[in-house]
C-alpha positions in Angstrom: -23.5 45.7 -0.5 -21.5 45.0 -3.9 -18.9 43.0 -1.3 -21.4 40.9 0.2 -22.7 39.7 -3.1 -19.0 39.1 -4.1 -18.8 36.9 -0.7 -22.3 35.3 -1.5 -20.4 34.3 -5.0 -17.6 33.0 -3.6 -19.5 30.8 -1.2 -22.1 29.5 -3.8 -18.7 28.6 -5.6 -17.3 26.9 -3.1 -20.5 24.9 -2.1 -20.8 23.9 -6.1 -16.9 22.7 -5.9 -17.4 20.7 -2.9 -20.3 19.0 -3.9 -18.9 18.2 -7.3 -15.6 16.9 -5.0 -17.9 14.7 -2.9 -19.6 13.2 -6.3 -16.2 12.1 -7.7 -15.1 10.5 -4.6 -18.2 8.7 -4.3 -18.1 7.6 -7.9 -14.4 6.5 -7.2 -15.4 4.5 -4.1 -18.7 2.8 -5.5 -16.4 2.2 -8.6 -13.6 0.2 -7.1 -15.6 -1.5 -4.6 -17.3 -2.9 -8.1 -14.2 -3.5 -9.8 -12.5 -5.1 -6.8 -15.7 -7.7 -7.0 -16.3 -6.3 -3.1 -19.8 -5.6 -5.0 -20.0 -8.3 -7.7 -22.4 -8.8 -10.2 -26.3 -8.8 -9.1 -25.6 -7.0 -5.9 -28.3 -4.6 -4.8 -28.8 -2.1 -2.3 -30.5 1.0 -1.9 -29.3 4.8 -2.2 -29.4 5.2 1.8 -27.3 1.5 2.1 -24.5 3.0 -0.5 -24.5 6.3 1.4 -24.5 4.7 5.1 -21.6 2.1 3.3 -19.4 5.6 2.1 -20.6 7.8 5.3 -21.8 10.4 2.9 -25.5 12.0 2.1 -27.5 10.6 -0.7 -27.1 13.5 -2.8 -23.5 12.8 -4.2 -24.0 9.0 -4.1 -27.2 9.6 -6.0 -25.1 11.5 -8.5 -22.5 8.8 -8.5 -24.6 6.1 -9.4 -26.2 8.0 -12.2 -22.6 8.1 -13.3 -21.8 4.7 -12.8 -24.9 3.8 -14.9 -23.8 5.8 -18.0 -20.4 4.1 -17.4 -22.3 0.8 -17.8 -21.3 -0.7 -14.1 -24.9 -0.5 -12.7 -28.6 0.0 -13.3 -30.4 2.8 -11.3 -34.2 2.3 -10.2 -35.6 5.3 -8.7 -36.5 4.9 -5.2 -35.3 1.1 -5.4 -31.5 2.1 -5.5 -28.9 0.2 -8.0 -27.9 -3.2 -8.7 -23.8 -4.4 -9.9 -24.6 -5.0 -13.7 -23.2 -8.3 -14.6 -20.8 -9.4 -17.9 -21.4 -11.5 -20.5 -19.4 -13.1 -22.9 -21.0 -11.3 -25.6 -20.1 -8.4 -23.6 -16.6 -9.4 -23.6 -16.4 -10.0 -27.2 -17.6 -6.6 -27.8 -15.2 -5.0 -25.1 -12.4 -6.5 -26.8 -13.2 -5.5 -30.2 -13.3 -1.7 -29.4 -9.8 -2.4 -27.1 -8.5 -4.1 -29.9 -8.9 -0.9 -32.4 -8.8 1.7 -30.0 -5.4 0.6 -28.3 -3.9 0.0 -31.4 -4.7 3.0 -32.3 -3.1 4.4 -29.3 0.0 2.4 -30.1 0.5 3.8 -33.3 -0.1 7.1 -32.1 2.4 6.6 -29.5 5.4 5.5 -32.3 4.8 8.8 -34.2 5.3 11.0 -31.7 9.0 10.0 -31.6 8.9 9.6 -27.9 12.1 10.4 -25.7 13.7 7.4 -23.3 12.2 9.4 -20.1 9.0 9.2 -21.6 9.1 6.0 -22.4 10.4 5.1 -18.6 6.8 4.6 -17.5 6.0 1.7 -19.9 9.8 0.2 -19.2 9.0 0.2 -15.7 5.6 -1.1 -15.6 7.4 -4.2 -18.2 9.9 -4.8 -15.8 7.5 -5.2 -12.7 5.2 -7.5 -14.7 8.5 -9.7 -15.2 9.3 -9.4 -11.6 6.0 -10.4 -10.4 5.9 -13.3 -12.9 9.2 -14.5 -11.4 7.7 -14.5 -8.0 4.0 -16.0 -9.4 2.1 -12.7 -7.9 -0.3 -12.4 -10.6 -1.9 -9.9 -8.3 1.1 -7.3 -8.6 1.6 -8.2 -12.4 -2.3 -7.3 -13.3 -1.7 -4.2 -11.3 1.7 -3.5 -13.5 -0.2 -4.6 -16.3 -2.8 -2.3 -15.9 0.0 0.5 -15.4 1.1 -0.7 -18.8 -1.9 0.1 -20.9 -2.6 3.7 -18.9 0.1 4.7 -19.7 0.2 3.8 -22.9 -3.1 5.8 -23.9 -1.3 8.9 -22.0 1.5 8.5 -24.5 -0.8 8.6 -27.4 -1.3 12.2 -26.7 -5.5 11.9 -27.0 -7.3 12.4 -24.1 -10.3 11.5 -25.4 -9.1 8.1 -27.0 -7.9 7.4 -23.2 -10.9 8.5 -21.5 -13.4 6.4 -23.7 -10.4 3.1 -23.7 -9.9 3.4 -19.8 -14.0 2.9 -19.3 -13.9 -0.2 -21.6 -11.1 -1.2 -19.8 -12.8 -0.8 -16.3 -16.0 -3.1 -17.9 -13.7 -5.7 -18.4 -11.6 -5.5 -15.1 -14.1 -7.5 -13.1 -13.8 -10.7 -15.4 -10.2 -10.4 -16.5 -9.3 -10.4 -12.5 -12.1 -13.3 -11.8 -10.5 -15.4 -14.2 -6.8 -14.2 -14.0 -5.8 -17.8 -11.7 -7.8 -19.9 -14.5 -6.0 -18.8 -17.5 -2.2 -19.9 -19.0 0.7 -17.7 -17.1 0.9 -14.5 -18.9 4.5 -14.9 -20.1 3.5 -13.9 -23.7 1.6 -10.5 -22.6 4.7 -9.9 -21.1 7.0 -10.2 -24.2 4.2 -8.4 -26.3 4.6 -5.2 -24.0 8.4 -5.4 -24.3 8.5 -5.7 -28.1 5.9 -2.8 -28.3 8.1 -0.6 -26.6 11.0 -1.2 -28.9 8.6 -0.7 -31.6 7.3 2.4 -30.1 11.1 3.6 -29.4 12.0 3.0 -33.1 8.8 4.9 -34.3 7.5 2.2 -36.4 3.9 2.8 -36.5 2.8 -0.1 -38.5 4.4 -2.8 -36.2 3.5 -1.3 -33.0 0.0 -1.2 -34.2 0.4 -4.7 -35.5 1.9 -6.3 -32.0 -0.4 -4.5 -29.9 -3.7 -5.6 -32.0 -2.6 -9.0 -31.8 -1.8 -8.9 -28.3 -5.5 -8.1 -27.8 -6.7 -10.2 -30.0 -4.8 -13.0 -28.7 -5.6 -12.2 -25.2 -9.5 -11.8 -26.1 -9.7 -15.2 -27.6 -7.8 -16.8 -24.4 -10.5 -15.3 -21.9 -13.6 -16.1 -24.5 -12.4 -20.0 -24.9 -12.0 -19.9 -20.9 -15.9 -18.9 -20.4 -16.8 -21.1 -22.9 -15.2 -23.9 -21.4 -16.6 -22.8 -17.9 -20.0 -22.3 -19.0 -19.8 -18.9 -17.5 -22.6 -16.9 -19.3 -22.6 -14.2 -16.5 -19.9 -12.6 -14.5 
């Protein structure tokens, strides 16, 4: 009898793990469709339509949509499905205010850790890939390398909660950044800033690392907001 109960508990745990895995998979797939603008702002779908698109049952999709609503990417209306939320210029200003503050802190934390050359390799590779992409005028590859740089910087801060919070806001800004990427000046300044930041972190210069990244994010935010205003883009 005890053995049968143990088997039942074991099977229950397996089912719970499988359900969580399906929810995580649904969350990742829907999130990527939104971030890649394949489901643009204003896109609407019922829960069943989303489930059919993903080839999944409705339960993990429902739970994934609730998580995405918490992330600020969709709104969920019970029995009606979901709608992809637009991002306004005022949203972007608030997002960049947050990114400027928290990522600058991440840069300072990374510098304070006196990282080894081995630990800095990820930042160096991302910066080199950004340079190569610019030489080929491949802005999509540049954006991928830029995203790797920022994620690696957050990892090197050593603060997991900080990384989690910032990545959520980076995701929320991603759609607008990608939609406007080829409308903005060639991002040579961003690549230069990243190289200077790596040198400051290598030197353990906490104040300089924070200043470089703060000015980097402030300038990027101003350029993006100015562009949205010039083009009259109120919702993206």
